N, C-alpha and C positions, 0 to 999 in steps of 0.2 A: 520454595521450588524455583529453580533458575529458569528464566524464560529463554526460549530458543532465539537464534538470530532472526530478526524480523524479516529478513529476506530469504530465509531458507526455503519456504514453500515456492516462492516465486522463481528463485534461481534454479531450483530443481526442475521446474517445468520448462526451462529454456536450455537444454543441452546443446553442445556444439553441433554443427551441421555435418559432421564427418560421415554420417550414414544417411544423409538427406535423401538419397535415392530410394531408400527403403521406407520412407515415411509416407503416410497416406496424404495425397494432395487435397487441399482445401481450396475450392473455387469461390472467390468472392465476387458477388454481382448484385446489382440492384433489381428491383421488381421489373423495371422496364427492359432490362437486359436478359431476363430469363428466357423469354420466347425465342429470341435470336440465338442464344447459346444452345438451347435444346435442339434447334434445327440442324446443328452440326454434330449431334450426338447419335450413337447407335439407337436402334428402335427399342431395345430393352431398357435403356436409360430413359427414353421419352415415356414409355409406358409406366415405368416405376414412378417417375415424378408426377405424372398425370393422376396416378392412383393415390397420391398423398395430398394432404391439405397444406401444401407448401407454395407460397407465392413470392419467395425471396424478400419478404418483409424484413425490415431492420431487426437485428438481434434474433434471427431465426436460423435454423440449420436443418439439413436433411442429409442423412447418410444413405448412400447408394451401395447396397451390399454386393460383395464379390462372391465367388464360388463357395468360400468357406463361411459365408454369413456375416463376416466382419466387414466394416465399411471399406470399400475399395476407392471411394471418392466421397467427399463431403461438400455440399453446397452451403454457403453461408451468405445470408442476406445482409446487405449493408446499405447505409444511406449516405454516410459521409466518410470517405476513405481517409481523411486526415485525422479522424478521431480514434484514439486508442480504444475507446469503448466498442468499436465496430466488431471486434473479435473477443471481447472480454468475457462473453458468456460461454465460449467454447470449452475452456479447460475443464469445467465441471459438468458440461452437458454431453461431451463426447466420451466414448469408451476409453479407458486408459490405453495409451499407446503413443506412437510417434506420428506427428503430423507436420506438414509444411504448407505454407501459403503458395499456391501455384502461380508461377510467374506469367502464365498465359491467361490469367483470370480476366474477365471483361472489365472489372474494376480493380486496379492495381493499388495495393496498400503498401506504403513504405515499410520495409522489413523491420526497422527499428521501432516504428509506431506500432506495428503488429506485435512485436515482442513485448513492448510496454503494456499494451492492452491484455495480452495473454498472461503476463506475469501478475498484473493487478487482479485478473479474474481467478488466479490460482491461490490467492490468499486464503488461509484458514487459521483461525485462532486455536492453537492446539496446546496451550500451556497446561491445561488441566486434564484434558482427555484427548485421546488419539483422534486424529481426523477421520471422518467416516470413509473417506476414499482418497486416493492420490489423484492429483489433476492430470489430465492428458498433457503430453509434452509437445512443444513446438520446436522443431529443428529449424534454426535460423542462422543465416550467414549475413551479418549486417555490420556496417560501420557504426561506431558509436555504441557498441554493446556495453562498454564500461559505464557510460553515462546512464544507459537503461538500468543497469544493475544498481547504480547509486540512487536513481529515482525510486526504484522498487524498494530499496532498503529504507529510504526516507518515508515512503508511504506505509510500509510495514511497521516502521517505528511508531508512527502516529496511531495506527490501528491497534497495535499491541498495547500501547500506554492507555488509550481510552477504553479498550475492552477489559483491561485488568480491573477486577473489583477493588473497592477502596481498602479492604483489609490488607491487600498486597500492593497497594499503590498509594502510600501516604507520602508526606514530605520527605522522609528519609529515603524512600525508594526512588523518588524523583532525583534527589541529590546523588544517589548511587549511580543512576543512569548517566547523568551529566558528568560525573567524575570519570566514569569508564570511557565515555566519549572523549573527554579531554585527554586522558592518558593515551588513547589510541592515536590521536592526531597531534600530540605534542602541544596542547593548549594549556594555559594557566587556569587553575581552578581555585575557587574560594567559596566559602559558605559562612554566613553569619547566622548563628542559631540561638533561639530562645531569648533570654533577657539581654544578651549581647546586642540584639536589635535596638533596644532602648538606649544602650550606651553609645551606639553609633548613629542614633537619630533616625531610626526607622520605626516610629511608634505605630503607624497604621498597620504595617505587616504584623507586628507583634499583637496588636489589638484584635485582629481578625482571627488569629490562631491560638491565642493564649489559653483559651478554655479547654482545648483538646489535650489529651495525654501525650500526643505526639507534637513535639515542639515546632513552631513555625520557623521559617528560615528564608534568607535571601541567598539564592544560588547564583554564582557568577562564573562565567567562562570568558576568557580573552584569548584571541588567536590572530595571527597575521602580522604583517609588516607595518610599522607605524607610518611609513610613507604612503601607504595605500588609502583609498577613500574609506572613511569610517562608517560602519553600519552597526546599529544597536538593535537587537531583537528583544522584546519583552513579552513574556507569555504568562498569563494568569494561571497559577498553580494551586488553586483551591481544590484540594483533592476530594472534599465532600462539603457541601453547603447545606446545613440543616435549615437555613432560612430562619433561625430563631425558633419560633413555634412551628410545629409540624402541621401546616395547613394545606399541604399538598396531598393528592391522592397517591395510591401506591405506585402507579405508573410514573407519576412525576418524581417521586422520591427515588425510584430506580435510576432515573436519568441524571440524578445529581452527581453520580460518579463521573459523569462526563464534563463536570464543571472545570476540570483541569485540561480540557481540550486545547485551550489557547497555549498552554505551556507545551503540550505534546507537539503542536505544530511548530512552535518556535525552536524547540529542541531538535526536531527532525530537520528543519530548514538549516539550522546551524551545522548539523552533522553533514548535510548535503554540500553546503558551501565548502567545508573543510575537505571532504572527500574529493570534490572537484578541483581543489586547489585554487579557488578563485582569488584574484588580486584584491582582497578586501581586508580591512582592519576590523575584525569582528568582535563584538561584545554581546554576550547573551546574559540576560537577567531573568530569573524566574523567582518571583515571590511566592513561596509555597507554604501552605498550611491547611488546616481543617477548620472550617467556620462552624463552631458549636456555640456561638453566643446566644 
């Protein structure tokens, strides 16, 4: 089964702001600002908010219904406007539809920061089954949206790699991901597989993965101008660690599929660096295998 683009869910939740005027406004404010904001609102709004257990606490929201029952306005409690997490709960909490961060909110959140948080909150792992619902969409007009999309793609890459069960995320699948990324960005790719690791003096990588039916390997990607500062990323790609004897409980064993999380982060960071075109001479190394010793 072919995985979707790791940024699909996030990017779909951030359409262009061409119909921004039709989007439901989201008012971002702190608990200390709520009373002052309510004092400027119609009586019906004040009565509705007073009837709800809403204090504008961080990561809370309250929809104020319009005549058709759908939210005409959304209040979002925040604590730190510089944190993308301030609005990350909204995409899966609000009804499906288009929203915008109101520019007259008591607490102003940078549009790009809001877009990043909204996109992160829209992530759903849908490789094996359809997502239960679509995220609400944020209409945003902000500078730096390409960078936001690159960041969301990188975060989605990490999440997808770690969430994929070991059956479909072995050493060869990690290699395929890095190879595809290399082709996309014009990077050089190489992989040393199986007994060739011994021939090229990588005995430890070979020893860790030799007992598995899926051959261990050293995956390498090189990109960039030789005149730029050199950066090497190394990510642990142990796709499943049996730990020798199975002395872990069931919960602990389920988490072993995350043992390759280091490689997931290194791969995603390398992809982000190339997508941004940073002036770096990049080298990515992923020793990948399954520890069944």
